[in-house]
N, C-alpha and C positions, 0 to 999 in steps of 0.2 A: 335753228340754232343747236349749238355746240353738244352731241350726246357723254353724259358722261361716264368715264373711264370704268374700268372693271377693278377692283381691290387690290392694289400690289399681293401677291406673293408677299410672307415674314418668315425668316428661319432666326429663332437666335443663339448663338453662342456661348459658351463659355471663356473669357480672356485667362491669358498666366495668373496673372493677380484678383481674379475673381468676382473682378466687374460683365457688367451686359453686354454683350454687342449683338446688335438687329440686323438681318439685312433685310430690306424692303427693294422690289421688285423678284427679276427671273435671274441676275446674276447676282454668286453665283451657281451656275445648276448645281452642282453639289459643296454644300458648305461646308458639311465635315469631314470633307476632305484636305482639311485646311485648319488644327489648331492652330492657335498663337500656341509657336513654340521658344515663345521670353524668356527667359529667367526673368522674372517682377515676384519682388518684393509686394506685399498692401499696401495699399494708397495709407499714409497718414495723417489725415486731417485736423485740421487744426482751425476750431471753424466754433467763434460765438455772438451773438445777439447780444447787443447791450441796449436799453432805453434812456434813449433822448428826452429826459424830462421838458427840456422843453420848444422840444418841436413834436413830443405826443409819437412819434416815430422811432423802428430798431436800423444800429447799425450793428453789421457784420464785418468786424475783423474775424482773415483768417490772413494767417500770417505763413502758413505751409504755402501759399499762393507764389511768392517771394520766385519760387526755384521752376516755373511751370515754362513751355520751351517756349523758347524765345525768339524767330524768326531765324529760320533756322535755311539752312543751304538748299534748295531747290529736294536734290540725291539721300534730302536725310528729313523732307517732308513727312511726317507721319499721321496726314490726312492723304497717303496717292496707299496706291493701292500693295503689296509685299510683293518684295520679289526676291529672289533670294540670294543677290548681295546686300539685300534691306529690307524686315524684317518693321514693318509700321503697326498700326494701332488699328488694319483693318485684317488678318492674315490673310483671306484675298487673294490672288495676282487680277481679281477686277469684278470691279459692284457695281450697282446702279445709284440706288439711295442706302446708307447706314446711319443709327443714329447707336451713340454707345455713349455709358456712363466716363462722366466726364474725371481726368488722369488728375487733378486739381481745381477741385471744387470749389465753391463759396460757399454753397452749403453740402450736408453730408451726412448719411443713416440717420435710426428712428427714434425719436424726441425721449431725451429720461427725465429723473429730476436733474434739480436747479440746482447753480452750481453757485457758490461766491457767497455775496450777499444776495440776498432773494426774499422774494417777499412770495411764495407758496410752494406748491405740491407738485409734482409731475401732468405732465400736462402735454396733448399730441398735439398742438398746432399753439403760436404766439400770439396770442391775443393782446391786447394792451396790458399789462399787470395791472390785478385788485386796486380798486383807488386810484389810478393815472389821474384824478385830474387831481388828488386828496393824498399824496406820497401818508405811510402814517406816523414815518419819523425820516432824518436827514442816516442815516444808514443804508433804509429802503430808497434809496433817489443811486444807488447805486447797483443798477437789479440789471443781472446778467445770466442769459439760457444759454445752450447750446444751442446751434446754427443749424437744424434740425434739414432734414430738406432733400435733393437731386438735382447733380445738376447735368443734366447730358449735352452732347454735341449732335449734329447733325449731317453727317455729307452729302452736300448736294451734287454733285459727281466725282468720276474719278477722273475729272482732265483735270489735274492739276493747276493749267491756265488758262482757264471754265470762268464764267461767272455762271449767276444764275438768267439772266438774261440772256443767255446762249444755248441754255437749255429746249431740248425742242417741247412744244405740249406737253407729252407723256410723262417729260421724264419730272418735268412741274409737276405735276399733276401728283408722281408719285411722294415728290416732296408733300404738297400739300397731304397725302394720304399717311404719313408720318407724322406728317403736325398733330390733322384730328384724331390718331390713332393713340400716341402720344400724352396730346392733352387728354385725352380720356382712359385710359394706363393710370397714367399718373396724377389724376382726381381723385385717384384709388382710395391715393395709400391714405395710409396713418398721418393723421398730420396735418396736412394737405392743404392747405387753404385755400391756392393760387397756381395758374399754370399757366406760364411765359415762353412764350416760343417767341425769339427774335435771332437777326442777324448784323453782324456789321461786316462793315466793309468800308476796305481801305488802308494802310498807314495812317493818312492823315487822325484817322478816329479811333486809332491806337491800336489795329488790330496786327496779332501775334505771329499769325498763321494767316497765308494768302493762299490759302486752300481754300474753293467754294464751299464755306460750311454755316453755318448758322451753332443757334444753342437751345435751349430751353428750359427756364427756370425753373420749376417746382420749390414756390412757397410754403412758410410753417408761419407764411400770419397775408396778410392783404399790404399790399406794396403799396404807399401814400398817393401816388395818380390817381388809383385804382379805386380810394376809399376817400377821395376829394371828391370823384365824380361820381361816384354812389351817393355820398351823400348834398351833392348838388342838385341830383338828380328825386334824392326822395325831397328838397326842400318845395323845388319845384313841384310835382306831383300834390306835395302836401297843397297851394298857396293857387293852383291851379287847374287842377285835376288832368293835365296833360303829361303826355310823353314829354324832357327836355329831352333826350336824339331823338325821335319822333319830328319832336318839333323842329329843330335848329338845322336838321336836316330838308323839311316843306321848308324852311325860310330863304337855305340854300337854292333849294331850287327855281325858284319864285326869282332871288336877284338876278341868277346868274352869273356872274362877272364873274366871281370864282369855281366854276364849273370847269375837269379838265374833262375831263371825257366819261361819257351816261350809255350802259348799256341796260341791260333790262331784265339786270341783277343784280351789277352793280355802279355807285356813284363814284367819280374821284374827283375832289374838291380839294381848292386847298380852303383850308380854316379863315374866317373869317376874322381871326382874333393869333393869326399865325406867329407861335417865333422867331421861327427858321430863314435863313433868307427864302430855300424853294423847300415844302412843305407841302404833301400830300394824302390827305385823308380817304381810304375807300372804307364803305358801305355798301351793305345788302341794301337791295333797295326794300325784303324782310329785314324786320328786325328781329335775331335772335342773339342769346347769349353768349356764342361760343359756338368755337370749329365743329364739336361733332353732331353738331343741331344745324349744315350745313345743309339744304338738298341740292342735288346732282346735278341738278343746270346749274345752280348757282356756285360754284365748287369750276367747273370746264370755264364758260364764260371764266372768271377771275383769273383762272392762268392764265388767259391772253390778255385778258386787262392790266396784268401784275406786269407780264415779258412785257407789253409795248411804255407799260409806264419808266422801267429801271431803263429801256433808251430811250425812251426820253432825257430821262435823268443824263445821259452820258451824252448826247447830244449836245449839252445845255453848252460847257464850254470844248466839246471835243477832245473829251480824253474823259478814262472814266471817273466818274462821283466817287469818290468816298458817303455813303450815306451810313442812318443806321433807319434798320425797319424792326418793326413792332408790331406784332397782336395781340391787344387790349382784349381778352375776355375776364367773363363775368367769374366773382369767385363762385368754389364748389361746391361753401356749406355756408353762405348766409346768403338770406333773401336779396335775389337781382332784378326782379322782372321788369324791370326798365332800365335796363345796363344794356349794351349794346353793340356785339360782336363789332371791332371793325381791328383796320391795320393803317398804319401810325408811319409814313417813308419821309425821312425831310435826308439832306445833303448840308454840310455845313462848309460852303463853297459856295461863295456867294458872287463871286467873282473868279475872272481868269486872273490865276495869280495870288489870291486871296481869298482866305478860310476867313469864319465865323468864330470867333474866340468866346468862351464864355468867360467873361474878364469880370473886374470890378464890381458889374452891376447885376450880373448875373447871376454867379461865383457867392460873391458876399453877401448882397441880398436878396437872392432869388426871382430878381425883377428883370425882366427882358425886356431887351429890344430889335427890333425887328432892320435890318438898312436897306427891305427889297420888298414896293407896297403889297399887297397879297394880292391885288387884283395883275398887279407887272406881270408875276408870279407867275400865277394862272394862262393870265395871257400870254408872257412865251411856250407853258409847256403846252396850250395848245398848237401853237404857232408849231409846235418840233413835231407831232402826232404824224 
């Protein structure tokens, strides 16, 4: 059984515009020797959350993000270590893993009083508006509030050409420690309802910076997808007395056709109702609500299994796979005893040279249709192990 790695060192500094950066790991050895010498103005965030009464969910308008960095030359990458010729977001000349506040965040700042046509007083988080099922007046249908929260960038490696699959077990463990630590710390911020760690990889996905990195969002509301999972789990509990997540995992294990890999602590499977051509969900065998609740043995095994799965994805079509990797964690302030931490990994490539586009049915109606049978996808991924 893999041994749990020691927790990496953490060192925080303040960037030139006041944002926080945290080094995880032994490098740089003396972070204070590398202050941010750039001349930066304070980040100007224009982010507003607007309530969609038809769908019952928040939509964030963040117009300042139109000016974010877009596919710079490799020599101008803002996520590489700084050099004498080029100062980046990371002042040090070397690092292992770095987390810092996004300069172009979708969510930012503390919550404060509502603005515009509002329906309430100041509140820390964005629950559904009061009387969401029946607005008091036509005016209250135009509900908008500050999109408070926090967005962070996680740099997995200083190697510009690397990917998560290239990381050593130690490096992967440091990234997992950063995800875990930031999930715990961000969950303590006033107004934060949910913490989401994710990675977008590949230009086909829409990645604007190719350097190996992910992001963490601290939302002031429970996201629509998580809300639906919670509702389904609660309904299942009320009707059967059982745990929907536990029973689904048990059913997949009994069936076996969609199991990709099984370890002592994790199960990797293609879900029965997979939406994407190649989609794998990773569940710990012992249900926990969030990353901080994982034990050391589960953390160690995850790093081995996850890197293996990413390499299988890259072997699907003999080229780097464009993918999204998404950690699903329980909300931090809502009762969610039945929720199960899990990671969802999927690629939008369905065949060599062909992508799965979200066109009329998926984008227009939210009605998915998969081009690859989940059983065939699981069989193919098992063969690539």
